[in-house]
Structure formats: structure tokens, C-alpha cells
C-alpha positions in Angstrom: 0.0 0.0 0.0 1.3 3.5 -0.9 2.1 5.8 2.1 -0.3 8.4 0.8 -3.1 5.8 0.8 -2.1 4.8 4.4 -2.3 8.4 5.7 -5.7 8.9 4.1 -7.0 5.7 5.6 -5.8 6.8 9.0 -7.2 10.3 8.5 -10.7 8.8 7.8 -10.5 6.6 11.0 -9.3 9.6 13.1 -12.1 11.7 11.7 -14.6 9.1 12.8 -13.1 9.0 16.3 -13.2 12.8 16.4 -16.9 12.8 15.7 -17.6 10.0 18.1 -15.4 11.1 21.0 -15.2 14.9 20.5 -11.4 14.7 20.4 -8.4 12.6 19.4 -5.6 11.7 21.8 -2.1 12.0 20.3 -0.9 8.6 19.2 1.8 6.9 17.1 1.2 3.7 15.1 3.8 1.3 14.0 2.6 -0.1 10.6 3.7 -2.9 8.3 4.2 -2.1 4.6 0.5 -2.8 3.9 -0.5 -0.2 6.5 -1.7 -2.7 9.1 -1.1 -1.8 12.7 1.6 -3.7 14.5 1.8 -1.4 17.6 0.5 1.7 19.1 2.2 4.2 21.4 0.1 6.7 23.4 1.9 10.1 23.2 2.1 12.2 26.3 1.9 15.9 25.4 1.4 17.1 29.0 4.8 18.9 29.1 7.6 19.5 26.7 9.7 16.9 28.5 7.0 14.3 28.4 6.3 15.0 24.7 10.0 14.6 23.8 10.3 11.3 25.7 7.2 9.8 24.1 8.2 10.9 20.6 11.7 9.5 21.2 10.2 6.2 22.2 8.1 6.1 19.0 11.1 7.1 16.8 13.3 4.4 18.5 10.7 1.7 18.0 10.3 2.6 14.3 14.0 2.7 13.6 14.6 -0.7 15.4 11.7 -2.4 13.5 12.1 -0.5 10.2 8.3 -0.1 10.3 6.3 2.9 9.1 5.6 5.3 11.9 2.4 7.3 11.7 1.4 10.1 14.1 -2.1 11.3 14.7 -2.4 14.6 16.6 -4.8 17.5 17.0 -3.3 20.9 16.2 -3.9 24.6 15.4 -3.1 25.8 12.0 -2.6 29.3 10.6 -2.4 30.3 7.0 0.1 33.0 7.6 3.5 31.4 7.8 5.3 34.7 8.4 3.2 35.6 11.5 5.0 36.1 14.8 1.8 34.9 16.5 1.6 31.2 17.5 -1.0 29.3 15.4 -3.1 28.7 18.6 -3.4 32.5 19.0 -3.7 33.6 15.4 -7.0 35.2 14.3 -7.2 32.9 11.3 -6.5 29.7 13.2 -8.2 26.5 12.3 -8.4 23.2 14.3 -7.0 20.3 12.4 -6.1 16.7 12.8 -2.6 16.0 11.3 -1.5 12.6 10.2 2.2 12.3 9.4 3.7 9.0 8.3 7.4 8.3 8.0 9.1 5.2 6.5 12.7 4.6 5.9 12.3 5.8 2.3 9.3 8.2 2.1 7.1 10.6 4.0 3.4 11.4 3.6 0.9 13.6 5.4 -2.8 14.3 5.5 -4.9 16.7 7.5 -8.6 17.0 8.4 -9.8 20.5 9.0 -12.7 20.8 11.4 -15.1 23.4 12.8 -17.5 23.0 15.7 -21.3 23.2 15.7 -23.2 25.4 18.1 -23.0 22.7 20.8 -19.2 22.4 20.4 -19.2 19.1 18.6 -16.5 18.7 15.9 -17.6 18.9 12.2 -14.7 17.5 10.1 -14.0 18.1 6.5 -12.8 15.4 4.1 -9.2 14.3 4.6 -6.7 16.0 2.3 -3.2 15.1 1.4 -0.4 17.5 2.4 1.1 18.1 -1.0 4.2 20.2 0.0 7.4 18.8 1.6 6.8 17.5 5.1 9.5 17.8 7.6 9.3 17.2 11.4 11.5 16.7 14.4 9.4 13.6 15.0 10.7 11.9 11.9 12.7 8.8 12.9 14.7 8.9 9.6 15.9 12.6 9.2 18.8 11.2 7.2 16.6 9.1 4.8 17.8 8.3 1.4 15.1 8.3 -1.3 14.1 4.9 -2.7 15.5 4.2 -6.2 
């Protein structure tokens, strides 16, 4: 299965969870080449230190197993990349689910934008691929070489 197909599949599942539960806890999945889950790591974003430790655990597990590592997180997004204001404080902020998948040879990402109805329940858009280059400190293979 193509990594882009995998992130879209995960994005649809995360969107369903968002509607059902009203939120999505940050998580990392270890996936085989067909996109099947082989492990799950709950990520702790309660402090910068806890976040770094849980991401390090996920990166280490992915590198040791050479499996795809896919993160699912909620985030704030702003359309103004030059802004000095954090996305969570920006006047144009949007709530999104971000799905980022990293393999030893490729990277893919998807996002699900969502608004909230008058009762505060999330209303997600259709998942969309992130078409520009995706870089993250959470990537277990920052030194990856493209597949030939």
C-alpha cells in the first residue's frame, strides 16, 4: 500500500473518532508495509519533556523495527507562515487533525480541518493530502535516502 493511501485511511478513521469522542488523543502507530497496525504508542503531550520522551520512544521503535511510523495529533493551523503569533493564538486559526507518516524511504501527510457546531461538537472536512514537503523533528529517519 502506498504511504499516501495509508495516511488517508488513518485520517478517515481519526475523523470518525473525532466525531464519536469529540477529540483525538495523540498517538503513534507502527505499521507494516501494507498499512496494518503492529503497535500503538500513546503520546504524552502534558509537558515539553513528556512530549519529547514519548516521541523519542516512537522514533526508536520505528528505527529498530524499520516499520512505518504514523502520528495522529490535533493541532492549530494558521495560513500566515510569516506571522509572529503562535497558530493557537492567530486570528485565522483552524483546528486540524494532522496525520504524518514516515518510512525509511518516504514521507506522507494528511490533514482533516474541522469546525465546531453550536454545541461544540466537531464537524470534520474530508481528509486531504499535504502536498508540500513534510519535515518534522518527530521523523525517525531525518537522514533518509530516497528509494531508487
